FIKOL-965772 format. One line per 3 residues: number of its first residue (from 1); their letters; for each residue y, z, x of C-alpha. Coordinates in nm, 3 decimals. Example, Ala and Ser with C-alpha at 12.3 -4.5 7.8 and 13.67 -1.06 7.14 Angstrom:
1	AS	-0.450,0.780,1.230 ~ -0.106,0.714,1.367 .
***
This chain:
1	MKR	2.263,-3.396,12.746 ~ 2.044,-3.706,12.705 ~ 1.863,-3.553,12.392 .
4	KLS	2.012,-3.490,12.063 ~ 2.000,-3.168,11.879 ~ 1.783,-3.092,11.586 .
7	DRV	1.887,-3.208,11.257 ~ 1.890,-2.842,11.093 ~ 2.139,-2.746,11.368 .
10	INL	2.353,-3.050,11.317 ~ 2.360,-2.995,10.958 ~ 2.414,-2.624,10.983 .
13	KPS	2.750,-2.451,10.922 ~ 2.846,-2.139,11.099 ~ 2.924,-1.825,10.961 .
16	ATL	3.274,-1.882,10.747 ~ 3.330,-1.486,10.774 ~ 3.253,-1.471,11.137 .
19	AIT	3.487,-1.777,11.205 ~ 3.768,-1.633,11.008 ~ 3.729,-1.316,11.246 .
22	AKA	3.725,-1.480,11.544 ~ 4.037,-1.697,11.415 ~ 4.234,-1.363,11.358 .
25	NEL	4.104,-1.205,11.711 ~ 4.200,-1.482,11.887 ~ 4.540,-1.462,11.717 .
28	RAK	4.597,-1.097,11.796 ~ 4.524,-1.190,12.203 ~ 4.806,-1.427,12.179 .
31	GED	5.040,-1.135,12.068 ~ 5.038,-1.209,11.720 ~ 5.039,-0.925,11.468 .
34	VIG	4.733,-1.062,11.218 ~ 4.598,-0.806,10.964 ~ 4.242,-0.936,10.892 .
37	FGV	4.047,-0.893,10.544 ~ 3.765,-1.101,10.663 ~ 3.502,-0.897,10.820 .
40	GEP	3.270,-0.731,10.597 ~ 3.184,-0.426,10.837 ~ 3.298,-0.024,10.769 .
43	DFD	3.550,0.074,10.949 ~ 3.437,0.437,10.951 ~ 3.242,0.552,11.289 .
46	TPA	2.854,0.620,11.270 ~ 2.806,0.973,11.181 ~ 2.800,1.210,11.465 .
49	NIK	2.425,1.336,11.383 ~ 2.292,0.982,11.380 ~ 2.453,0.870,11.689 .
52	ESG	2.328,1.212,11.853 ~ 1.983,1.113,11.726 ~ 1.986,0.790,11.904 .
55	IRS	2.109,0.985,12.210 ~ 1.803,1.204,12.168 ~ 1.554,0.896,12.209 .
58	IQA	1.690,0.763,12.463 ~ 1.675,1.090,12.644 ~ 1.328,1.132,12.545 .
61	GKT	1.218,0.771,12.709 ~ 1.171,0.610,12.332 ~ 1.292,0.280,12.508 .
64	KYT	0.989,0.092,12.473 ~ 0.826,-0.201,12.257 ~ 0.721,-0.055,11.932 .
67	DVG	0.504,-0.208,11.680 ~ 0.646,-0.519,11.562 ~ 0.752,-0.446,11.226 .
70	GIK	0.872,-0.087,11.281 ~ 0.764,0.258,11.402 ~ 0.555,0.462,11.156 .
73	ELK	0.840,0.734,11.130 ~ 1.098,0.474,11.040 ~ 0.839,0.292,10.795 .
76	AAV	0.781,0.672,10.629 ~ 1.152,0.734,10.603 ~ 1.191,0.389,10.398 .
79	IEK	0.917,0.482,10.144 ~ 1.071,0.820,10.085 ~ 1.417,0.658,10.021 .
82	FKR	1.268,0.428,9.759 ~ 1.066,0.716,9.617 ~ 1.397,0.917,9.608 .
85	DNS	1.658,0.669,9.490 ~ 1.508,0.427,9.311 ~ 1.172,0.537,9.193 .
88	ITY	0.969,0.293,9.375 ~ 0.629,0.329,9.526 ~ 0.546,0.142,9.835 .
91	KPS	0.266,0.180,10.102 ~ 0.319,0.100,10.491 ~ 0.192,-0.200,10.478 .
94	EII	0.431,-0.344,10.212 ~ 0.747,-0.212,10.425 ~ 0.909,-0.439,10.737 .
97	VSC	1.209,-0.327,11.012 ~ 1.410,-0.609,11.112 ~ 1.714,-0.669,11.326 .
100	GGK	1.966,-0.621,11.053 ~ 1.923,-0.692,10.650 ~ 2.013,-1.091,10.762 .
103	HSL	1.680,-1.128,11.011 ~ 1.486,-0.961,10.734 ~ 1.611,-1.245,10.473 .
106	YNL	1.586,-1.493,10.772 ~ 1.219,-1.384,10.802 ~ 1.155,-1.377,10.410 .
109	CMA	1.284,-1.743,10.404 ~ 1.072,-1.857,10.750 ~ 0.795,-1.698,10.601 .
112	FFE	0.791,-1.789,10.197 ~ 1.015,-2.125,10.178 ~ 0.930,-2.481,10.238 .
115	PGD	1.000,-2.835,10.125 ~ 0.966,-2.876,9.778 ~ 1.050,-2.534,9.675 .
118	EVL	1.352,-2.461,9.486 ~ 1.568,-2.154,9.527 ~ 1.829,-2.028,9.290 .
121	VPA	2.138,-1.892,9.416 ~ 2.391,-1.776,9.160 ~ 2.780,-1.821,9.293 .
124	PYW	2.983,-1.676,9.419 ~ 2.689,-1.618,9.715 ~ 2.680,-1.471,10.022 .
127	VSY	2.781,-1.717,10.288 ~ 2.415,-1.717,10.446 ~ 2.205,-1.793,10.141 .
130	PPM	2.222,-2.143,10.109 ~ 2.224,-2.224,10.502 ~ 1.884,-2.003,10.548 .
133	VEL	1.731,-2.156,10.263 ~ 1.764,-2.507,10.370 ~ 1.657,-2.421,10.731 .
136	AGA	1.330,-2.338,10.576 ~ 1.297,-2.697,10.428 ~ 1.383,-2.563,10.079 .
139	APV	1.645,-2.649,9.825 ~ 1.903,-2.408,9.734 ~ 2.017,-2.450,9.367 .
142	IIP	2.371,-2.318,9.295 ~ 2.439,-2.124,8.945 ~ 2.758,-2.131,8.884 .
145	TGR	2.908,-1.806,8.726 ~ 3.283,-1.736,8.725 ~ 3.540,-1.447,8.656 .
148	DKD	3.474,-1.549,8.276 ~ 3.115,-1.416,8.279 ~ 3.207,-1.107,8.542 .
151	FKI	3.031,-1.362,8.839 ~ 2.690,-1.269,8.687 ~ 2.409,-1.481,8.548 .
154	DSD	2.169,-1.415,8.253 ~ 1.837,-1.537,8.153 ~ 2.014,-1.825,7.964 .
157	DLA	2.169,-1.959,8.307 ~ 1.837,-1.929,8.452 ~ 1.659,-2.102,8.160 .
160	RYT	1.866,-2.382,8.223 ~ 1.853,-2.383,8.654 ~ 1.472,-2.338,8.651 .
163	TPR	1.224,-2.608,8.707 ~ 0.837,-2.658,8.806 ~ 0.979,-2.610,9.178 .
166	TKA	1.123,-2.264,9.150 ~ 0.987,-2.029,9.356 ~ 1.263,-1.779,9.392 .
169	LIL	1.595,-1.650,9.249 ~ 1.835,-1.435,9.526 ~ 2.019,-1.177,9.326 .
172	NYP	2.260,-0.960,9.542 ~ 2.383,-0.653,9.344 ~ 2.658,-0.479,9.420 .
175	SNP	2.759,-0.855,9.542 ~ 2.933,-0.996,9.859 ~ 3.174,-1.125,9.774 .
178	SGG	3.282,-1.019,9.422 ~ 3.186,-0.677,9.439 ~ 2.999,-0.721,9.089 .
181	SYT	2.648,-0.548,8.999 ~ 2.407,-0.555,8.703 ~ 2.322,-0.278,8.437 .
184	EGE	1.943,-0.200,8.403 ~ 1.989,-0.413,8.049 ~ 2.070,-0.690,8.245 .
187	LAD	1.851,-0.658,8.501 ~ 1.556,-0.646,8.251 ~ 1.683,-0.967,8.093 .
190	IGR	1.637,-1.116,8.427 ~ 1.318,-0.973,8.526 ~ 1.159,-1.064,8.189 .
193	FCV	1.224,-1.439,8.228 ~ 1.127,-1.405,8.656 ~ 0.821,-1.259,8.516 .
196	EKS	0.725,-1.523,8.222 ~ 0.801,-1.797,8.456 ~ 0.671,-1.682,8.781 .
199	VYV	0.965,-1.688,8.962 ~ 0.985,-1.425,9.293 ~ 1.320,-1.236,9.282 .
202	VSD	1.491,-1.184,9.594 ~ 1.680,-0.843,9.557 ~ 1.932,-0.779,9.835 .
205	EIY	2.050,-0.405,9.777 ~ 2.237,-0.374,10.116 ~ 2.551,-0.203,9.912 .
208	EKL	2.379,0.012,9.669 ~ 2.551,0.301,9.780 ~ 2.872,0.176,9.725 .
211	VYD	2.921,0.203,9.370 ~ 3.250,0.315,9.166 ~ 3.397,0.473,8.831 .
214	GFT	3.021,0.649,8.799 ~ 2.867,0.355,8.774 ~ 2.470,0.347,8.859 .
217	HTS	2.285,0.123,9.069 ~ 1.929,0.032,8.956 ~ 1.689,-0.182,9.150 .
220	IAS	1.520,-0.458,8.959 ~ 1.146,-0.324,9.107 ~ 1.215,-0.008,8.925 .
223	LGD	1.165,-0.182,8.582 ~ 0.760,-0.209,8.586 ~ 0.496,-0.308,8.773 .
226	DIR	0.461,-0.667,8.698 ~ 0.850,-0.716,8.830 ~ 0.785,-0.524,9.110 .
229	QMT	0.498,-0.731,9.266 ~ 0.738,-1.034,9.249 ~ 1.027,-0.853,9.391 .
232	IIV	1.106,-0.859,9.760 ~ 1.397,-0.584,9.826 ~ 1.610,-0.639,10.104 .
235	NGV	1.791,-0.338,10.279 ~ 1.928,-0.163,10.553 ~ 2.158,0.083,10.722 .
238	SKT	2.466,-0.140,10.837 ~ 2.683,-0.044,10.501 ~ 2.546,0.299,10.411 .
241	YAM	2.608,0.439,10.719 ~ 2.850,0.228,10.927 ~ 2.620,0.120,11.160 .
244	TGW	2.639,-0.249,11.139 ~ 2.576,-0.256,11.521 ~ 2.292,-0.066,11.516 .
247	RIG	2.101,-0.383,11.377 ~ 1.868,-0.202,11.152 ~ 1.724,-0.395,10.818 .
250	YAA	1.374,-0.360,10.592 ~ 1.232,-0.511,10.311 ~ 0.990,-0.423,10.083 .
253	GPE	0.775,-0.628,9.880 ~ 0.406,-0.752,9.831 ~ 0.142,-0.696,10.117 .
256	ALI	0.084,-1.065,10.198 ~ 0.444,-1.172,10.212 ~ 0.532,-0.858,10.466 .
259	SAM	0.264,-0.928,10.676 ~ 0.404,-1.305,10.677 ~ 0.716,-1.237,10.764 .
262	TKI	0.624,-0.952,11.035 ~ 0.388,-1.240,11.211 ~ 0.754,-1.458,11.207 .
265	QSQ	0.904,-1.163,11.339 ~ 0.625,-1.146,11.627 ~ 0.696,-1.499,11.750 .
268	STT	1.077,-1.452,11.772 ~ 1.218,-1.078,11.838 ~ 0.939,-0.875,11.812 .
271	NAS	1.036,-0.517,11.733 ~ 1.390,-0.416,11.618 ~ 1.551,-0.213,11.892 .
274	SVA	1.372,0.141,11.912 ~ 1.643,0.326,12.007 ~ 1.824,0.199,11.659 .
277	QWA	1.480,0.278,11.506 ~ 1.495,0.680,11.570 ~ 1.858,0.666,11.487 .
280	AVE	1.802,0.474,11.152 ~ 1.503,0.789,11.087 ~ 1.819,1.036,11.128 .
283	ALT	2.015,0.806,10.872 ~ 1.768,0.792,10.597 ~ 1.652,1.186,10.623 .
286	GPQ	1.951,1.337,10.758 ~ 2.273,1.473,10.546 ~ 2.374,1.211,10.315 .
289	DEV	2.769,1.385,10.325 ~ 2.923,1.160,10.521 ~ 2.798,0.854,10.285 .
292	EQM	2.965,0.997,10.006 ~ 3.262,1.058,10.208 ~ 3.306,0.725,10.293 .
295	RRE	3.208,0.573,9.945 ~ 3.497,0.810,9.779 ~ 3.737,0.673,10.051 .
298	FEA	3.627,0.303,9.958 ~ 3.680,0.363,9.588 ~ 4.059,0.457,9.655 .
301	RRK	4.087,0.174,9.869 ~ 3.932,-0.079,9.590 ~ 4.210,0.081,9.331 .
304	LIV	4.501,0.014,9.606 ~ 4.401,-0.345,9.674 ~ 4.307,-0.410,9.340 .
307	DGL	4.611,-0.314,9.159 ~ 4.830,-0.499,9.460 ~ 4.684,-0.800,9.404 .
310	NAI	4.741,-0.790,9.012 ~ 5.076,-0.745,9.101 ~ 5.087,-1.051,9.278 .
313	PGV	5.197,-1.362,9.061 ~ 4.953,-1.632,8.996 ~ 4.649,-1.371,9.102 .
316	TCR	4.401,-1.248,8.899 ~ 4.153,-0.977,9.005 ~ 3.859,-0.808,8.833 .
319	NPE	3.784,-0.415,8.924 ~ 3.469,-0.445,9.124 ~ 3.197,-0.241,9.057 .
322	GAF	3.057,-0.177,9.409 ~ 3.071,-0.286,9.779 ~ 3.392,-0.306,9.957 .
325	YAF	3.512,-0.656,9.844 ~ 3.788,-0.788,9.619 ~ 3.765,-1.129,9.510 .
328	PDV	4.100,-1.235,9.336 ~ 4.131,-1.573,9.145 ~ 4.409,-1.734,9.286 .
331	SGT	4.414,-2.075,9.100 ~ 4.731,-1.973,8.968 ~ 4.912,-2.082,9.287 .
334	FGM	4.734,-2.400,9.281 ~ 4.972,-2.706,9.281 ~ 5.210,-2.508,9.448 .
337	SYS	5.422,-2.575,9.745 ~ 5.634,-2.411,10.067 ~ 5.770,-2.604,10.344 .
340	GTK	5.586,-2.945,10.229 ~ 5.259,-2.754,10.239 ~ 5.073,-2.757,9.873 .
343	ITG	4.803,-2.538,9.775 ~ 4.491,-2.720,9.608 ~ 4.239,-2.496,9.677 .
346	SMD	4.129,-2.173,9.818 ~ 4.091,-2.336,10.169 ~ 4.455,-2.418,10.152 .
349	FAA	4.536,-2.078,10.002 ~ 4.382,-1.919,10.315 ~ 4.518,-2.129,10.554 .
352	FLL	4.876,-2.060,10.429 ~ 4.864,-1.665,10.444 ~ 4.719,-1.697,10.788 .
355	SEA	5.029,-1.925,10.895 ~ 5.293,-1.749,10.698 ~ 5.187,-1.423,10.658 .
358	KVA	4.968,-1.356,10.933 ~ 4.713,-1.219,10.731 ~ 4.300,-1.301,10.711 .
361	LVP	4.101,-1.346,10.445 ~ 3.768,-1.592,10.357 ~ 3.843,-1.896,10.139 .
364	GAE	3.601,-1.893,9.795 ~ 3.529,-2.219,9.836 ~ 3.291,-2.071,10.129 .
367	FGD	3.131,-1.843,9.860 ~ 3.078,-2.120,9.601 ~ 3.373,-2.048,9.407 .
370	DNC	3.664,-2.232,9.550 ~ 3.954,-2.044,9.254 ~ 3.896,-1.710,9.476 .
373	VRL	3.947,-1.563,9.801 ~ 3.748,-1.275,9.963 ~ 3.924,-0.972,10.115 .
376	SYA	3.714,-0.677,10.245 ~ 3.890,-0.341,10.205 ~ 3.682,-0.195,10.470 .
379	AST	4.058,-0.145,10.616 ~ 4.313,0.154,10.649 ~ 4.521,0.219,10.365 .
382	AQI	4.804,0.141,10.579 ~ 4.661,-0.180,10.651 ~ 4.549,-0.284,10.279 .
385	TEG	4.900,-0.174,10.165 ~ 5.093,-0.414,10.441 ~ 4.880,-0.668,10.409 .
388	VRR	4.891,-0.687,10.021 ~ 5.281,-0.675,10.091 ~ 5.258,-0.965,10.313 .
391	IGE	5.029,-1.157,10.055 ~ 5.284,-1.084,9.774 ~ 5.604,-1.198,9.965 .
394	AVR	5.431,-1.540,10.116 ~ 5.294,-1.599,9.760 ~ 5.671,-1.570,9.580 .
397	KLK	5.754,-1.818,9.834 ~ 5.566,-2.111,9.664 ~ 5.733,-2.349,9.438 .
***
């Protein structure tokens, strides 16, 4: 190839979570018994009523192009969902349907950020936030948190990192990777600061239905008209309804920004899959019983993995409020060695476990916190039990 690739792709890191999953699959293909805690994907099947809706849409010939921003029926279902679950009212012109939550975020970054802008990103963060901001030409500004702050920020943190160039804050709750979330009071504190400083909030709420111990999810956009007008909510059906492969996400926010995102989408993917959109209508408007069943199962698995990890020397794991991730601090193993391999950070720890225990997890360095690693407990209880046993056995070999 005579011409070089663009600088934007040369400097772009591949998704760490997908890379770990690919490595685990490669080892399995060679006959290795690898337990994978890498991918953030529900292991449940899509509920039958949703699949049947997709099949009916195919049989009815609903397989053509749709409006770029989504069919009116799905926009109506999204609007009703926001009223029912979040007490927020939107118009169809304030809603866009895209090819997954990630696509919604990408459209937003392309439509809203540009060179000279700064975007606040609390760490630990989902691996794709900083690269998306950079692809738009803006600068991600990382706000460190840590286990002593339950991996959360407050208005004091925002005050330290906000500058005249700050355009937005990306807030993910419940969080990937930490599973941590924010109370209504904590969100009100953040919202007041953002309104005062004219900092928009990109509110990623994809895990809102997966919360535990009676924790109540509150959307920051529900806390007053001022903050609602400065918030773009990103959500989707992937995690709540086990529909990752259907690729349906949606966003709600200021009409001018949603229109700009739709323009971006019109020049890239056009509409999301017509069939998947009709299935998503059923997901949002149909019975929600299986959502609760999945939530309860995740809650049981959370206890199993957190208790198991906390029993391992050198490992400390907080109890996450939501999502399906454990984010244990493994810094207690740093400086230790086994067979000439020294653990100096999360990358070494993850490589050690893959080699010695055949357990795949994601190093916290990829999420902006090198003291931790991420494990997805969207896995069977048998896999969790065996995986944690292997981790414990391997860690106890370190000296």
